[in-house]
N, C-alpha and C positions, 0 to 999 in steps of 0.2 A: 504494500500500500504506500502511496506517496505521502509526503508530509502535509499535503493540502487537506483542509477539512472537507468532509463529504456532506453534501446536503441530505438531510433526511426529510422525506416528503410523506411521512406517515403519521397517523395518530394511533387510534386503538385498533386499526385493522390488522389482524393477525397475519394475513397473507402478505400485505404490503410491507409490514415491518420485518418479517422474516426474510422477504426477498431483498430488502435494502441492506440488512445486516449480512446476508449470505453472499451477496454479489458485489464485493468491493466496498461494502459499507464501512461504518466506523469500526475501529479496532475494538475487539471484545476480549475481555479476560474474565476469568472466574477466580474469586477469592473466597476464603472461608472465614467467618467470624465466629469465634467460639462462645457459646453460652453453656454453662455447666448443666449437664443433664440432657442437652439437646443433641440429636444425632444428624449428621448431614444425610440428605436424601436426594435421589435424582429428581430433577425438576424440568424436564423438557416441556415446552419450549421456554419456560421461565416467566418472570414477572414483567419483563420489559414491555410486553404487549399492553400493560395497563398504564403506560405513560400517556399524558395528555397529548393533544395534537402538536407535533413538533415540526409541521410543515413550515418552510421558510427559515428555520433555525439550523445552525450548523452543529451537528454532533460530531466531535472529533474522536471520542472514545466512549466505550460503555464497559462497565465492570459489574458483573453479576455475582452476587454472593450466593453460594450454594444454599439451597433450601435447608432449613433446620426443622426437625420434627421432634415432638415430645408428647406422648399420651394423646394423640389425635390433634394437637395444635401444630400449626406450621407458621414459620417466619420466612418470608422471601423479600429480597431487596435487589434493586438494580440501580446503578448510578450512571448518569449521563454526564459527560464532560463537554462543555461548550467553550468557544474561544474567549468568551468574556462573561462577566457576572451579569451583564444586562440581559443576555440571552437566557441564562439560567433563571433569572427572575421572571422573564417573559413566559418561559415554560411553566413555572409555578403559578403565575397569574392565570394562564389558560386553564390550569387545573382547578382553580377556585371558582370557575364559572359554571353556570347551569348546564351548558353543553357537555362538559366533562362528566358531570353527575349522570346525565342521561346516557352518555356513552358507556359508563361503567354499569349502569343498571341493565342496559341491553346486552353488553358483553357477558355479564355474570348471571343474567336472567334473574335478577333480584330487585329488591326495593330498598331504597335508602330509609333507614329508621332513625338515624341521628347523624350529627356532624361532630367530628372529633376535634381535638386541640389543633390549632393551626389550620393548615389545609388538609383536612381529613374527612373521610366519609365512612359511616358504618352501614353496611348493607346486610340484609337477610337474604340468603341465597339457597336454592334447593340443592340438596346433596346429589352429586352426579352418580353415586353408586348405591343409592338406597333411599328409603323414606326419611323424611325429616328435613331440617334446614340447618345451616351453619351461619355464623356471623363472619363477615369479611370486613376488615378495616383496611382502608387504603389511605396512606399519608404521602404527601409530597414535601420534601425538605430541600430548600435551596441554601447553599453555602458557597459563596464565591462563584466560581465557574461551574459548580456541580449542582445537579438536581438528582435527588435520590427518591425513588418510588419504593415504598415499603408496604408490604401486604401482611396482615396478621389474619390467620384463618383459625377459627375455633368453633366447636359446637356450642360452647356456653359464653364466649366472649373472654377477652384477656383481662386478667387482674390489673387494675389501674397502675399499681406500682411496677409490675412487670412491663406493662406497656410503656411507662415512662422510661425505664431502663433501656428497653429496646430502641425506642425513638432517640434517646440521647446517644446511644452507641452508633446508630446509623446517621446521625445528624452532624457528626464531626467533620 
């Protein structure tokens, strides 16, 4: 890949984002963030599909954290690196809008039940492998040139103190 930034012209569309990342798109790396008692788990294709619309912004790199699981709860995160803080802030601003909420509801086939701290949404979604529903929390954290998308999935919702520790860890 050349040193030039690559334009990403996708939002929540799974097919377009996968195509952009797989065909000369932004550099992608996987890192692991340890949380005591959580185990890394395969996560294809990953959380990056839940990013807000990034069209017109330049993503120069993307770093996916390996999904972490514990007793049916899952933590997933993906960080997008932009050439400047202005673009990262713009991506986060797009995530604060009603369009993004609607995109998430459609993509996850769920309903928003609450708003979380900062730019965050709590949705109730049907389980893909059985009866019942789960709580999905999606947060967007911008810091400098970075925007991190964090997803917390749980049958009962995350304990607020655990949520705060997770968000603090991924917001650095």
